N, C-alpha and C positions, 0 to 999 in steps of 0.2 A: 364728559361730565360737565356740569354747569348748574346754575341756579335759575329757575324759571318762576314766573309769577302765577298765582292762581286768581288774581283779581287786578283791576285797573289801579294805577297809582298816579297821583298828581306830583308835580315838582315839589321838592323839599320834604318828601315823605321819608321818615326814618323806617327803613326796612328791617334793620337788625342792629342790636348792640350786643356785642359778643366779648366774653373774656378771652384773653390770649395767654399762652404759655411763653414766658420770656426765657431766652437762653443767653448765657454770657458769651464772650468772645471765643473762648476755647470750644465751647459746645457748638457755637455757630460754625466754626471751622470744620468740625466733624459732620454737622448736618449738611454742609455744602458738598460733601462727598457721598451723599445718599439720595434716594428718590425724593426725600422731603425738600431738597434744594428748590424745586419749583413751587413749593407751597409755603415757604417762609417769607416773612417781610423783614426788611431792615428796620431796626427798632432803636429808639432812644434819640436824644438830641443830636448825637454824633453819628447815628445810624450804624454803630459798631456792634450792636447786639442783634439778636434775631427773635422773631416771635412767630408762633404758629397760632392762627386764629381757630378758636373752637366754633361751635355752631357751623354755619355755612361759609364763614369768612374766607377760608382758604380754597373754597370751591368756585368762587366767581372767576369767570374767564376774562381775559384782557381784550380791550378794544380801544383804539385811539379815538373812536367815536362813542365813548361809553355813555350809558344812560344813568349811571350811578357814580358816586365817589365815596372814598373812605376817609375817615378821620381817626387819628390815633390819640388816645388819652393815656399818656405814659404814667401819670400818677394813679389813675384808676385801673390800669392794665386792661383796657378795653379798646375795641375798634367799633366804629359806627359806620354803617352803610346807609347812604341817603340818596334819593333820586335827584338827578339834575335835569331830567326831561320827563314829560309824561310817558307812562309805560302802560301798554294794553295787556289785558289778561292773556296769559300764554306766552308772552315774550320772554326771551332770556335777559337776565340782568347782567350787565357788564361793568367792570371797573377798569380804569386805566392804571396799569401797574406802576406808572410813574408817580402816582399819588394825586395828580391833578387831571381832571377830565379833559382839559384842553392841551395837555403836554404831549407833543408828538416826538419827543426824544426817543430814538430807537432803544428797545429793551433787549435783554440778553438772549432772546431766541427769535428766530424768524417768524414774523406774523404772516399768515397766509391770507 
């Protein structure tokens, strides 16, 4: 699974603004024991909540060399995906799960 473009995109193009479902600490603990674990985002100033992105947000694959980044708006309950590199039609859109396109901190699963 992944998200692919159907057109070319320039740098700083907003691809998607999506609402999220926010879960409290107790709900997050339960979600972390399910298949949804790999699709939730740490949420909130202290990152102790969880969010599942609607739209395509939770379908973007990870890359340390991502071509997009995400921004969280806690007040609006949305996430925005924006390009950080030019992207050609047909390419897969990637985000860095660390939240910063340049952050190479190891994530919770092995990257092939």
